N, C-alpha and C positions, 0 to 999 in steps of 0.2 A: 508510186508505180505508174508508168506511162499508159495512157489509154490507147485503144486501137485507133490508128491514124486513118482518117478519111480524106485528108489532103496532105500533099507534100509541104506546101508553103502557105502561110497566112501573111498578107502584106497590110501593115497598118500605115496609113498615109493621110495627109490633109488634102482633101479633094480640091479646094480652090487653088492650092499651090501647084499640084503635080498631076491631077487626074487626066487632063487632056494632052499632056506632053510626056514627061519622064516616066510616070507610073504606068501609063498606057503602053509605052514602048517596052517597059520591063515585063509586063504581063505577056505581051506578044513574044518576047524573047524566051520567057519561061515555057510558054506553050510550044514553041518551035523545038525546044530541048526535050519535050515530053514530060515536063515537070507540072504536076497538078497543083495549081494555085487557086485558093479560095478568093473569089472576087465579090466584094461587098457591092450590092446593087445600090447605086447612089440615088436612085429615084424613090426608094422606099423611105417612108417617114420614120424618124428616129423615135422609138418607143420601147417599152419593156419587152414586148414580144420579139422585136427585132434584136434586142440585146441578148436575149436567151439564145437565139440562133448564132449570133456572133461569138458569144461566150463559149458555146459548144464547138464552133469552128476553130477558135484559138486553141482550145484544149486538144482537139483531134488533128492538129497540124504538127508535122515533125519539126519544121523550122519556122520561126517567126522573123519576118523582115520588118524593121521599123524605119520608115523613110522620114527622117527629121528634116523639116523645111522651116522657113521663117515663121509661118503661122501655125505650126503643129501644136505648140503649147497653148495656143489661144482657144483650142477646141476641147470642151469637156469630154466629148465622145472619144477623141483621140487619146486623151489622158486616161480615160477609163480602159480603153483597149491596152494601153501601155502597162498600166498596173496589173491587168490580167496576164499579159505576156510575161512580165517579170516574175509573177507568182508561179506561172507554169515552168519557167526556167528553174526556179528554186525547188518546187515540189515534184515536177515531172521530168526534170533534167532536159527540158526542151532546148533545142539549139536556137540561139538568137543572133541575128546579124543586124547591127545598127548601120544605117546608110545616112551619112551626113550630106544632105543635098544643099550645097551652097551655104552651109552653116558649119560652125566648128563645134567640137565636143564641149569646149568651155562655154559657148553660148547656150548649149542644151542644158548644161549643169546650172547655169544662172540665167533663166529666162527673164526678159524685161518685164513681162506681165503674165499673169495667169487668170483664168476665169474666177469668178466668185465661187467659193466653196463652202460647204456646210460641215460643221464639226471638224474632224481631222483630215478632210479631203485635201486641203492645201499641203499639209505636211506629207501626206501619202503621195501626192503628185510629185512634189519636190524630190522625195526619196527615190521614186521610180525613175525620174529624169536623170538624177545623179548616177543611180545604179546602171542604167542603160548606157549612159555616156562613158562609163568606165569599162564597158565591154569592148573588146577589140572589134573595130568595124572598118568601113570603107568610106572615104571622103571624096566628094567631087568638088574640085576647085574651078573657079571661073575660066581658067585657060585650058581646061581639059575637055576632050571629046566625050559627049554623053554616050555615044554609041559604044566606044571602047570601055567606058566605065560600066555600062550595063553588062557587057560581056564578062567583065571581071566579077560582077555581082553574081551572075548566073553560074560561073565556074565555082565561086566560093560556096554557093548554095548546093551545087552538085556534090562537092566534097563533104559538106555537112550531112547531106542526105545519105551518102554512102556509109558514114560512120553511124548515123542514127539507125539505119536499116540493119547494119551488122549487130548493133547493140540489141535491137528488137529480136533478132534471131537467137542471140545468146540467152535472152530473157525467156523466150519460148522453150528453149531446151531445158532451162533450169526448172521449168514447171514439173518435169519428170523427177520423181523422188530419186531414182537411180542417178540421173545426171546431177542432181543437187548434191548427193553424197560425194560423187567424183569431184565436183567443183569445190566442195569443202576441203577435201584432201589436197587438192592442188593449192588452195589458199594457204593451208598450213605449211606445205612444202615451200611455197614462195616466201612466206614469212620467215622461215628459218634461213633460207638463202639470203634474204634481205639483211637479216641481223648479222649473218656471217660476213657479209660484205661491208656493212656500215657500223656494226657494233651496237650494243644495247643503248648507248647514249642517244641514238636516233629517237628512241621512245620518249626522251625528255625534250624534244624540240617543240617549237610552237606549232599551232595548227596552220597548215599551208593554205593560204587564200589564193595565191597565184602560182602557176608553174614556173614562170620566168620573170625576172626583173632585168631590164636592159639599161645599163649606164652608158651614156654616149655624149659626145660634144655636138650640140645641135648644128652649129655652123659648118661642121665638117661633113656630117653624114645624114642629117635629118631627111633631106630631100632625095637621097639616093640609097646608099647601102642600108641604113637602118630602117628606112621605109620598106624596102624590099624584104628585109628580115622579118619585120612585124607581119607583113602580108603572108609570108611563107609559114610562119608559126601559127597564125590564125587559120590558115588553110588546113593545117594538120590537127586542128582542134586543141592547140596548146594555149592555155590561158596566160596571157602576157600582160603585165602591168605597163601601161603606156603613160609616161610622164607628159602631161599636157603642155604643149609648146608655148601656150600663152600665159602660163603661170608666172608671176613675177619672181625673179631670182634674187633672193636676199643674200645676206652674208652667211647664213647658216641654212642647211637643208631643213625643210619643214617637217612637222610631225607626220604628215600623210606619207611622205616619201620614206621616212625612217620606218614606219609601220609596213609599208609595201616591201621594203628590202627584207625586213625581219620575217615576213610571212610568205616569202617566195622560196620554192624548192631549189631553184638554180638562179645564179646571178651571171649575166653575160656582160663583160666589160669591153666595149668597143674602143680600143686605144688608138686614137688618131693624132695627127700632128699638133692640133691645138687643145688636146684633152687636158694637158697639165697647165694650161693658161686659165682654167676655170676653177675657182674656189669650190663652186657647186659640185663639179665632177670629182674633184679630189676628196671632198668630204664624203661623197657617195662611196668612193673607193675605200676609204678608211672604214666606213660602216660595213660595207660588204665583207671585208676581210675579218672584221670583228665577228660577224655572223658565221663566217667560215670556221673560225676557231671555236666559237661558243656553241653553235648548233650543228656543226658538220655540214653546213650549207655547201652545195657544189658550186664551184666558180669556174667559168670558162672565159679566159681572155682571148680577144680577137685583135690581132695586130694589123690594123688597117693602114696600109702604106707606110708602116713603121716596122722596125725590127725589135725583137725582145732586148737585144743589146742596147739599142737606142733608148728604150724605155728605162732599162736598168741603170744606164750611165747618164741619162738625160742629155742626149746629144743627137746629131743628125737632124732628121725631120722632126724629132721630138725635142729639139734643143731650145725651144723658146723658154724664156725665163718664167719662174713661178710667179703667181700674183704676189704683190707686196703684202707681207704678213709677218707676224712675230716668228722669230727663229725657231721656237719650240714647235710651232705648227708646221713650218716648212720641213723640219726634220721628220715629223710624223708622216707628211706626204711623201717625202723621199723614201722612207722605209716601206710605205705601202706600195709605191711604184715598183720598188725592187722586188718585193714579195710577189706582186702580180706577175712581173716579168719572168719569175722563176717557175711559174705554174705551167703545166702542159696546156697549150692552146692552139689556135689556128692563125696562120700568117697569110694575109691577103696582100699580094705584091702587084705592082703595075706590070703590065705586059712589056717585055723587052727590058 
């Protein structure tokens, strides 16, 4: 159960990296927007008394922003805050927004060094870093304006706050016994509607960990269409698995990706001109369609500057040759592309 919020936002950051520049500007932008942000007094000595105050501040904030910078993981204090934030995300359904400030998600998952820890501290820190890095966030790259980036962060926080406040209102209503009974009746009605639409087999599906898995060809869409798509999904509070761009691409898709596909409610396939030149993409596609058949997973193909007929017949913009592989595997890929092209989807065409 969520606690009564005393702050809109708690910001966890490494002082020596960002206090006098990026984070300071972020606090100012939040204040201008009328968003109440808890500001940790950096002059206070770090001790148990101060931690109790911070612990309470984290619990009583609707949204937690984690500013990952190069020295974030070097601080025991930051790591302690991070563990608490991820705990609140799990137990209190607190909204969390990771901000990657001139670092990548993969660098956060695998820090070069950590402080000395006692007992299971190191394991706990590593788990929290990995968990946070897997949450859809916002990344600042060296060639981007910090001012524009801060505006994007503030807008994302505003959207999360709207959802959190709406959820809090619903929870308050549910405290009434009468409202609780009405809510229960609605749930039963929705359950029957859901089963009528999707069938009882839906009850045998795996537990969903993600709302959406996106399969895409990085060189075609990572820095444009797919990036905008991730941002839009995150803004709507939709949990999307993001394949880390720096992960090495082997001959077969890894177990992490297989698991991510299996535990996503919806799979989005961004079919672009070079999609079929990647073994990795084609293997993802085969797995997605298996999950569609086995678990009734919903699949949405997006035809990005290609047409369904091009994909189906492997021609036009989609006409590049398959990767060199055994004929049996190529036939499997051809069948998967044809099946995907026959699904109802969205077509994105060039203007003119």
